[in-house]
N, C-alpha and C positions, 0 to 999 in steps of 0.2 A: 587213528588217533581217538582218544577218549576225551569227551567234554565232561569234566567233573564239576557238577554245579548244583544249584538249588532250583527253585520254581522258575526262575528266569530261563534257565537251560531246559527245564522240563516243559516250557511253553505255556505256563499259566497266562491266561488272558489273550493269547493268540487264538486264531480260529481253530477249533478242535478238529483233529483228523484231517488237516489240510496240508500238512508238511510245511508249515510256515514258521517253525521254531528256528532260532538262529543256526543250530547245528544242521538242520535240514537244508537251509539256504547254503551253508558252506559245502555240504555234501553235493548239492547240485552244481556248484561252481567247480568242484573237483572233477566231477564227471565230464564236464564240458570243456576241459582245457588240456593242454599238453606241456605246460611249463614244468610241472612236477608230476610225479606218479599219482595215479587216481586213488589216493588213499581212501579206505573206508572210514566212516565217522560213527562212533558209538556214542549214543546220548546217555550220559551218566547223571542226568539231572534228577534230583529228588526234592520234591516240594517241601519247603520249610527246613531243609537240611542246614546244618551248621558245620563249621570247621571244628569247633572245640567241644560242643556238648552233644551227647546222645539223646535222641528222643525217647529211648527206652534202653534198659540194660540188657546185655546178652543177645542171644540168638533166638529167643522165644517168639511166639505168635503174639501180635499186638495190633490194636486198631490205630496206633500212633503212626502217621504217615511219614513223619520227618526222618525216620530211620536213625541209624547210628551215625555218629559224626563222620565227616570226611576223613579224618585221621584214622577212624576205626574201619571204615569201609574201603580204604585204599587197596588193600590186598585183594579183596573180592571183586571190586568194580573196575579196577584198573590192571593190576599186576597179573591177575588170573586170566585176563582176556587174551586170546590167541593173536599173535602178531602185532601187539601194540608197539608203536614207535614213539608217539608223542602224547602227552597229557596236557590239556588246557584247563586251567583252574579258574573258574568264576564263582567264587564263594566268599562269604563274609558278611553280607549285608544282614542276614538273620542274626549273626552274632552281635553285630553292632546294635541292631534294634532291641536286642535282649539285654543290652547294657555292658557287653564285653568291651574292655578298653583296647585301643589300637595296639598297644604293646603285646598283649596276650594274643591277638589275632595274627600279628606279624610273626610271632614265635610259631604259631600253628602252620601258617603258610610256608614258613621256612622249613619246618619239619617235613611237610608234604614234599616240597621240592627236593630236599636232601634225600629222602627215601626213594623218590622216583629216579633221581640221577644215580643212586647206588645200583639200581636195576638197569642202568644203561639207557634210560628214556630221556627224550627231550622234554623239557618242562617250559610251557608258556603260561604266563600269568595275565589275566585280564583285570583291569582296574574295575572297582566297584562303582556301579551305576548311582547317580544322584537319586535321592528319595524325599527331598523336602516337599511338604504337603501331605505326606502320609502321616497318620495319626501318631505313629511311634518313632517319627524321624524329626525331632526338633533340632535346633541349631547345634546343640551339644553332640548329637550323633553325627551330624554332618562334619563337625570338626574332626572327630575320630576317623570318619571315612576319608577325609582329605589327607590325614596323616598316613593311613595305610596306603592310599594311592601314591602319595609322594614316595613312600618307601619302595613300592612295587616298581615305579618308574626309574628310581635311582640306584637300587641295590646292586644290580648286576648279578644277582643270584639266580637269574632265570636265563634260559636260552633265547627268550624273546618276550616282549610285552605287547599285549593287545590293549590299546587304550580305549576300552569301550565307554568309559566315562566321557571322554572327549567326543566320541561319536554321537552320543544321544543328549548331552546336556544342552540346556538353553544358554546361549552366549550371554544374554542379558541377565540371566539369573542362574549362574552355574551350579547352584545347590539344587536346582530342579531339572527334571527331564523336559526336553523340548515338547511343547504341547502336541505337535504332530506325531510324536512317537509314544506319548503317554496313553496307556489303556484307560486312564481315568482314576486309577487308584494311587497314582504317583510313585509306584514302585516297580510295576511290570510294564515292559514295552508291549504295544500292540503289534499287528502284523508289519507295519511300516518300520517300526523300531527294530523288530527282529530282523527284517531284511537289511537295515542299515548295519547292524552288528555283523551278520554273516557276510555281507559284502565288503566289510572293512578289513577282513583278515588278509594279511599278506601271505599268500600261499607258500612262498619260499621259506617262511619261518617254520612251516610244518615238517 
C-alpha cells in the first residue's frame, strides 16, 4: 500500500528517525499479524503538499519542498510503484489552510480516487485532522474541513474510510486535536497521536 499524504504522513513533529510516523506504526502491525497478508507500506508523504496546487511547475530542480500536487504526482508516487494494491489518501489540510473551498478539494479527491480505481487499486480515504489553534486555521477553515470530512464519510466513493479526525479530536472541542496527541502546533500529531492513527486502521480494509 502507498500512503499518499502531506507532512502528517511524512512524520513532521514526530521523533526523527525513530519509525514513529503513522505509516511506520501500521507497517509494524502488518508484520506482526496473520489476519491479512503482510503488505509492505510505502510512505508517500511530502511536507506542505496539496491536492490541488503545485509547489512549483514542471519537473525541474527547485528548493520548494512541497512538490507538485497529489494529482500531478499520482502517476510517479503511486502507479509506478511495484506491486501496489491499495492507496490511502490523507491530504487536503494544506489546501484548506491556503483558502481552497471544500467543493474544489472534494473534486480533487474524487479525481484521485477515480484514477486509482481505473488502475485497479483499492482506495481508502482518511478524514482530515482538526487544526483549530493553528494560526491559519480559523473557524471558517474548520467549517470547510468538516464539509470535506462529511463527504468522505458519506460518499461511498471509496473502498473504505479511515476516520482519523475521530481518532485524534478532542471530544470536548472537536475542532481541536486532543492535547495528548498535539505536538504543540495544533496541526501535527506527536508520537502518541501518530501511534493512535496507525493503530486505528482496520487491516481488513487494506
